[in-house]
Structures are given as C-alpha cells and as structure tokens.
A tleap script that builds the chain and sets N, CA, C and O, in Angstrom:
source leaprc.protein.ff14SB
mol = sequence {
  NMET MET SER GLY CYS LYS ALA SER VAL LYS
  SER ASP THR HIE ALA ARG LYS ALA GLN ARG
  LEU LEU GLU GLY TYR GLY TYR SER CYS GLN
  ILE ARG ARG ASN PRO ASN MET ASP ALA GLU
  GLY CYS GLY TYR ILE LEU ILE VAL ASP GLY
  ASP CYS MET SER ILE SER ASP ILE LEU ALA
  SER GLY GLY VAL PRO TYR LYS HIE LEU GLN
  ASN VAL ARG GLY TYR MET CARG
}
set mol.1.N position { 114.760 52.030 113.588 }
set mol.1.CA position { 114.716 51.957 112.142 }
set mol.1.C position { 113.778 50.824 111.736 }
set mol.1.O position { 113.753 49.758 112.351 }
set mol.2.N position { 113.006 51.089 110.678 }
set mol.2.CA position { 112.024 50.115 110.238 }
set mol.2.C position { 112.025 50.040 108.719 }
set mol.2.O position { 112.656 50.848 108.039 }
set mol.3.N position { 111.308 49.057 108.209 }
set mol.3.CA position { 111.086 48.994 106.767 }
set mol.3.C position { 109.590 49.118 106.527 }
set mol.3.O position { 108.775 48.758 107.377 }
set mol.4.N position { 109.252 49.624 105.376 }
set mol.4.CA position { 107.850 49.832 105.088 }
set mol.4.C position { 107.621 50.150 103.630 }
set mol.4.O position { 108.407 49.773 102.760 }
set mol.5.N position { 106.536 50.846 103.379 }
set mol.5.CA position { 106.128 51.174 102.025 }
set mol.5.C position { 105.769 52.659 101.962 }
set mol.5.O position { 105.118 53.193 102.860 }
set mol.6.N position { 106.200 53.301 100.904 }
set mol.6.CA position { 105.875 54.705 100.672 }
set mol.6.C position { 104.931 54.768 99.481 }
set mol.6.O position { 105.243 54.269 98.400 }
set mol.7.N position { 103.766 55.391 99.691 }
set mol.7.CA position { 102.760 55.514 98.631 }
set mol.7.C position { 102.544 56.996 98.328 }
set mol.7.O position { 102.338 57.795 99.241 }
set mol.8.N position { 102.591 57.359 97.058 }
set mol.8.CA position { 102.343 58.734 96.629 }
set mol.8.C position { 100.894 58.878 96.188 }
set mol.8.O position { 100.395 58.090 95.385 }
set mol.9.N position { 100.227 59.895 96.723 }
set mol.9.CA position { 98.835 60.164 96.348 }
set mol.9.C position { 98.694 61.641 96.007 }
set mol.9.O position { 99.492 62.470 96.443 }
set mol.10.N position { 97.664 61.962 95.218 }
set mol.10.CA position { 97.497 63.334 94.728 }
set mol.10.C position { 97.016 64.319 95.783 }
set mol.10.O position { 97.479 65.459 95.820 }
set mol.11.N position { 96.093 63.893 96.640 }
set mol.11.CA position { 95.441 64.876 97.502 }
set mol.11.C position { 95.414 64.455 98.956 }
set mol.11.O position { 95.612 63.287 99.290 }
set mol.12.N position { 95.168 65.420 99.803 }
set mol.12.CA position { 94.992 65.174 101.232 }
set mol.12.C position { 93.803 64.241 101.455 }
set mol.12.O position { 93.846 63.373 102.326 }
set mol.13.N position { 92.747 64.421 100.670 }
set mol.13.CA position { 91.557 63.575 100.790 }
set mol.13.C position { 91.899 62.113 100.528 }
set mol.13.O position { 91.480 61.237 101.285 }
set mol.14.N position { 92.657 61.838 99.466 }
set mol.14.CA position { 93.058 60.467 99.165 }
set mol.14.C position { 93.994 59.927 100.242 }
set mol.14.O position { 93.912 58.754 100.607 }
set mol.15.N position { 94.874 60.772 100.745 }
set mol.15.CA position { 95.801 60.345 101.796 }
set mol.15.C position { 95.042 59.952 103.061 }
set mol.15.O position { 95.344 58.924 103.667 }
set mol.16.N position { 94.072 60.750 103.460 }
set mol.16.CA position { 93.299 60.448 104.676 }
set mol.16.C position { 92.412 59.215 104.491 }
set mol.16.O position { 92.247 58.420 105.416 }
set mol.17.N position { 91.843 59.060 103.297 }
set mol.17.CA position { 91.032 57.868 103.012 }
set mol.17.C position { 91.905 56.619 103.090 }
set mol.17.O position { 91.505 55.608 103.666 }
set mol.18.N position { 93.101 56.699 102.505 }
set mol.18.CA position { 94.031 55.573 102.539 }
set mol.18.C position { 94.451 55.265 103.975 }
set mol.18.O position { 94.530 54.100 104.365 }
set mol.19.N position { 94.716 56.289 104.748 }
set mol.19.CA position { 95.121 56.096 106.139 }
set mol.19.C position { 94.024 55.378 106.936 }
set mol.19.O position { 94.308 54.426 107.662 }
set mol.20.N position { 92.780 55.831 106.802 }
set mol.20.CA position { 91.667 55.182 107.509 }
set mol.20.C position { 91.524 53.716 107.079 }
set mol.20.O position { 91.335 52.829 107.911 }
set mol.21.N position { 91.619 53.483 105.781 }
set mol.21.CA position { 91.487 52.130 105.250 }
set mol.21.C position { 92.586 51.225 105.792 }
set mol.21.O position { 92.308 50.132 106.286 }
set mol.22.N position { 93.832 51.680 105.701 }
set mol.22.CA position { 94.961 50.868 106.142 }
set mol.22.C position { 94.949 50.637 107.649 }
set mol.22.O position { 95.262 49.540 108.112 }
set mol.23.N position { 94.590 51.661 108.413 }
set mol.23.CA position { 94.515 51.491 109.860 }
set mol.23.C position { 93.414 50.506 110.231 }
set mol.23.O position { 93.515 49.814 111.244 }
set mol.24.N position { 92.359 50.441 109.414 }
set mol.24.CA position { 91.308 49.453 109.619 }
set mol.24.C position { 91.806 48.024 109.450 }
set mol.24.O position { 91.239 47.088 110.013 }
set mol.25.N position { 92.870 47.866 108.672 }
set mol.25.CA position { 93.497 46.561 108.488 }
set mol.25.C position { 94.651 46.339 109.472 }
set mol.25.O position { 95.349 45.327 109.399 }
set mol.26.N position { 94.845 47.281 110.382 }
set mol.26.CA position { 95.873 47.130 111.409 }
set mol.26.C position { 97.242 47.683 111.055 }
set mol.26.O position { 98.207 47.454 111.784 }
set mol.27.N position { 97.343 48.406 109.950 }
set mol.27.CA position { 98.622 48.998 109.560 }
set mol.27.C position { 98.782 50.375 110.195 }
set mol.27.O position { 97.829 51.149 110.280 }
set mol.28.N position { 99.987 50.662 110.633 }
set mol.28.CA position { 100.311 51.986 111.143 }
set mol.28.C position { 100.823 52.815 109.968 }
set mol.28.O position { 101.655 52.346 109.191 }
set mol.29.N position { 100.323 54.054 109.837 }
set mol.29.CA position { 100.814 54.885 108.738 }
set mol.29.C position { 100.787 56.363 109.111 }
set mol.29.O position { 100.038 56.804 109.982 }
set mol.30.N position { 101.630 57.095 108.421 }
set mol.30.CA position { 101.741 58.536 108.593 }
set mol.30.C position { 101.531 59.210 107.244 }
set mol.30.O position { 101.880 58.665 106.197 }
set mol.31.N position { 100.953 60.407 107.293 }
set mol.31.CA position { 100.805 61.217 106.085 }
set mol.31.C position { 101.833 62.335 106.156 }
set mol.31.O position { 101.973 63.008 107.177 }
set mol.32.N position { 102.539 62.518 105.065 }
set mol.32.CA position { 103.519 63.610 104.972 }
set mol.32.C position { 103.302 64.360 103.671 }
set mol.32.O position { 102.908 63.782 102.658 }
set mol.33.N position { 103.564 65.639 103.717 }
set mol.33.CA position { 103.527 66.464 102.518 }
set mol.33.C position { 104.728 66.094 101.667 }
set mol.33.O position { 105.826 65.911 102.192 }
set mol.34.N position { 104.535 65.982 100.367 }
set mol.34.CA position { 105.629 65.655 99.460 }
set mol.34.C position { 106.417 66.932 99.175 }
set mol.34.O position { 105.909 67.839 98.516 }
set mol.35.N position { 107.652 67.007 99.667 }
set mol.35.CA position { 108.440 68.233 99.455 }
set mol.35.C position { 108.856 68.427 97.996 }
set mol.35.O position { 109.183 69.538 97.581 }
set mol.36.N position { 108.841 67.345 97.228 }
set mol.36.CA position { 109.252 67.395 95.816 }
set mol.36.C position { 108.097 66.923 94.950 }
set mol.36.O position { 108.182 65.873 94.313 }
set mol.37.N position { 107.015 67.696 94.924 }
set mol.37.CA position { 105.847 67.286 94.150 }
set mol.37.C position { 106.273 66.961 92.721 }
set mol.37.O position { 106.955 67.746 92.062 }
set mol.38.N position { 105.857 65.793 92.266 }
set mol.38.CA position { 106.272 65.364 90.933 }
set mol.38.C position { 105.358 65.926 89.851 }
set mol.38.O position { 104.383 66.620 90.141 }
set mol.39.N position { 105.686 65.617 88.612 }
set mol.39.CA position { 104.937 66.149 87.470 }
set mol.39.C position { 103.491 65.669 87.458 }
set mol.39.O position { 102.624 66.322 86.878 }
set mol.40.N position { 103.229 64.532 88.096 }
set mol.40.CA position { 101.868 63.996 88.146 }
set mol.40.C position { 101.044 64.651 89.257 }
set mol.40.O position { 99.862 64.346 89.419 }
set mol.41.N position { 101.662 65.539 90.011 }
set mol.41.CA position { 100.935 66.279 91.027 }
set mol.41.C position { 100.710 65.541 92.331 }
set mol.41.O position { 99.759 65.847 93.050 }
set mol.42.N position { 101.564 64.572 92.659 }
set mol.42.CA position { 101.405 63.839 93.918 }
set mol.42.C position { 101.935 64.691 95.065 }
set mol.42.O position { 103.142 64.802 95.279 }
set mol.43.N position { 101.004 65.284 95.788 }
set mol.43.CA position { 101.379 66.216 96.843 }
set mol.43.C position { 101.531 65.600 98.212 }
set mol.43.O position { 101.974 66.276 99.140 }
set mol.44.N position { 101.172 64.318 98.372 }
set mol.44.CA position { 101.230 63.673 99.677 }
set mol.44.C position { 101.853 62.288 99.582 }
set mol.44.O position { 101.756 61.607 98.562 }
set mol.45.N position { 102.491 61.897 100.672 }
set mol.45.CA position { 103.120 60.589 100.770 }
set mol.45.C position { 102.595 59.910 102.024 }
set mol.45.O position { 102.510 60.532 103.084 }
set mol.46.N position { 102.249 58.654 101.906 }
set mol.46.CA position { 101.915 57.830 103.060 }
set mol.46.C position { 103.096 56.926 103.339 }
set mol.46.O position { 103.609 56.266 102.435 }
set mol.47.N position { 103.525 56.894 104.576 }
set mol.47.CA position { 104.560 55.972 105.008 }
set mol.47.C position { 103.846 54.910 105.837 }
set mol.47.O position { 103.249 55.218 106.869 }
set mol.48.N position { 103.910 53.666 105.387 }
set mol.48.CA position { 103.134 52.585 105.993 }
set mol.48.C position { 104.075 51.496 106.495 }
set mol.48.O position { 105.022 51.115 105.807 }
set mol.49.N position { 103.805 50.997 107.703 }
set mol.49.CA position { 104.545 49.856 108.234 }
set mol.49.C position { 103.960 48.593 107.624 }
set mol.49.O position { 103.071 47.970 108.204 }
set mol.50.N position { 104.461 48.216 106.456 }
set mol.50.CA position { 103.966 47.030 105.767 }
set mol.50.C position { 104.612 46.903 104.402 }
set mol.50.O position { 105.292 47.817 103.935 }
set mol.51.N position { 104.392 45.761 103.768 }
set mol.51.CA position { 104.998 45.540 102.453 }
set mol.51.C position { 104.105 46.131 101.353 }
set mol.51.O position { 102.880 46.159 101.476 }
set mol.52.N position { 104.728 46.588 100.308 }
set mol.52.CA position { 104.017 47.285 99.233 }
set mol.52.C position { 102.995 46.407 98.510 }
set mol.52.O position { 101.976 46.915 98.042 }
set mol.53.N position { 103.246 45.114 98.410 }
set mol.53.CA position { 102.304 44.250 97.711 }
set mol.53.C position { 100.964 44.222 98.459 }
set mol.53.O position { 99.904 44.345 97.846 }
set mol.54.N position { 101.020 44.062 99.771 }
set mol.54.CA position { 99.789 44.052 100.574 }
set mol.54.C position { 99.110 45.413 100.553 }
set mol.54.O position { 97.887 45.503 100.446 }
set mol.55.N position { 99.910 46.477 100.656 }
set mol.55.CA position { 99.369 47.835 100.656 }
set mol.55.C position { 98.669 48.113 99.333 }
set mol.55.O position { 97.581 48.688 99.317 }
set mol.56.N position { 99.279 47.711 98.230 }
set mol.56.CA position { 98.692 47.898 96.910 }
set mol.56.C position { 97.338 47.205 96.810 }
set mol.56.O position { 96.370 47.786 96.319 }
set mol.57.N position { 97.274 45.960 97.278 }
set mol.57.CA position { 96.020 45.206 97.230 }
set mol.57.C position { 94.919 45.885 98.037 }
set mol.57.O position { 93.775 45.972 97.590 }
set mol.58.N position { 95.270 46.363 99.225 }
set mol.58.CA position { 94.279 47.011 100.100 }
set mol.58.C position { 93.787 48.314 99.486 }
set mol.58.O position { 92.584 48.571 99.460 }
set mol.59.N position { 94.713 49.141 98.989 }
set mol.59.CA position { 94.309 50.420 98.387 }
set mol.59.C position { 93.435 50.193 97.158 }
set mol.59.O position { 92.443 50.894 96.960 }
set mol.60.N position { 93.800 49.217 96.335 }
set mol.60.CA position { 93.006 48.921 95.134 }
set mol.60.C position { 91.609 48.432 95.509 }
set mol.60.O position { 90.624 48.855 94.903 }
set mol.61.N position { 91.514 47.549 96.496 }
set mol.61.CA position { 90.204 47.024 96.889 }
set mol.61.C position { 89.340 48.099 97.540 }
set mol.61.O position { 88.112 48.027 97.498 }
set mol.62.N position { 89.992 49.104 98.144 }
set mol.62.CA position { 89.252 50.193 98.780 }
set mol.62.C position { 88.971 51.362 97.846 }
set mol.62.O position { 88.346 52.343 98.247 }
set mol.63.N position { 89.432 51.259 96.600 }
set mol.63.CA position { 89.181 52.314 95.626 }
set mol.63.C position { 89.973 53.585 95.856 }
set mol.63.O position { 89.533 54.672 95.480 }
set mol.64.N position { 91.147 53.455 96.475 }
set mol.64.CA position { 91.993 54.625 96.733 }
set mol.64.C position { 93.061 54.700 95.645 }
set mol.64.O position { 93.915 53.817 95.554 }
set mol.65.N position { 93.022 55.745 94.821 }
set mol.65.CA position { 94.029 55.866 93.760 }
set mol.65.C position { 95.382 56.302 94.322 }
set mol.65.O position { 95.456 57.142 95.219 }
set mol.66.N position { 96.429 55.725 93.787 }
set mol.66.CA position { 97.791 56.115 94.149 }
set mol.66.C position { 98.627 56.103 92.879 }
set mol.66.O position { 98.259 55.472 91.888 }
set mol.67.N position { 99.743 56.798 92.916 }
set mol.67.CA position { 100.592 56.865 91.721 }
set mol.67.C position { 101.793 55.946 91.808 }
set mol.67.O position { 102.111 55.247 90.846 }
set mol.68.N position { 102.464 55.938 92.955 }
set mol.68.CA position { 103.696 55.172 93.086 }
set mol.68.C position { 103.726 54.476 94.436 }
set mol.68.O position { 103.234 55.007 95.432 }
set mol.69.N position { 104.303 53.294 94.459 }
set mol.69.CA position { 104.614 52.595 95.702 }
set mol.69.C position { 106.103 52.301 95.678 }
set mol.69.O position { 106.661 51.931 94.645 }
set mol.70.N position { 106.734 52.471 96.825 }
set mol.70.CA position { 108.168 52.227 96.893 }
set mol.70.C position { 108.491 51.616 98.254 }
set mol.70.O position { 108.070 52.126 99.292 }
set mol.71.N position { 109.245 50.513 98.235 }
set mol.71.CA position { 109.713 49.946 99.496 }
set mol.71.C position { 110.758 50.873 100.097 }
set mol.71.O position { 111.624 51.388 99.389 }
set mol.72.N position { 110.674 51.078 101.384 }
set mol.72.CA position { 111.641 51.925 102.076 }
set mol.72.C position { 112.200 51.147 103.263 }
set mol.72.O position { 111.484 50.394 103.924 }
set mol.73.N position { 113.455 51.338 103.513 }
set mol.73.CA position { 114.117 50.695 104.646 }
set mol.73.C position { 114.796 51.768 105.488 }
set mol.73.O position { 115.307 52.763 104.974 }
set mol.74.N position { 114.784 51.538 106.766 }
set mol.74.CA position { 115.546 52.400 107.651 }
set mol.74.C position { 114.950 53.773 107.884 }
set mol.74.O position { 115.685 54.705 108.209 }
set mol.75.N position { 113.643 53.933 107.730 }
set mol.75.CA position { 113.058 55.242 108.014 }
set mol.75.C position { 112.782 55.358 109.499 }
set mol.75.O position { 112.565 54.363 110.191 }
set mol.76.N position { 112.795 56.578 109.969 }
set mol.76.CA position { 112.522 56.849 111.383 }
set mol.76.C position { 111.071 57.265 111.516 }
set mol.76.O position { 110.606 58.115 110.758 }
set mol.77.N position { 110.346 56.689 112.458 }
set mol.77.CA position { 108.968 57.075 112.707 }
set mol.77.C position { 108.920 58.352 113.485 }
set mol.77.O position { 107.835 58.845 113.796 }
savepdb mol mol.pdb
quit
C-alpha cells in the first residue's frame, strides 16, 4: 500500500505527455481509464507516486493541462 496523487486529464495524449514528463523527474506513474468520466470529460487518470503539490508544479511547468488532483492513500500498484 502506498500514498500518492491522482490527476484527472481529458485525453490519452495529455496522460502520456504527463507520464513522460513526470517520469523524467523520477516519479513512477500509471495511466488508467476513468471508469466514471465526469461532466468535464476527464477520460483518464494518472496515479503518481508523489505529493500533489509537486505534481501540480511539474505539470504546470510542462504545460500539461489537468482538471483535478487528489491525494490518495492505500492504493495498490
């Protein structure tokens, strides 16, 4: 069990761009399809081993748009 950050993004393209960017900073992350696509159309979720504040800063500096960040605890990799 681990703690991390869940980021919602609209597209597979944004999810893969975010994954490459974050892995470049040494973060481990997974892309998952959002089973409950929200009204804003966020179809993908990134699960990242890291805190949301750092993840937010990295995504913003890399120009990767995201809709929501949420701290998660106890997820299984």
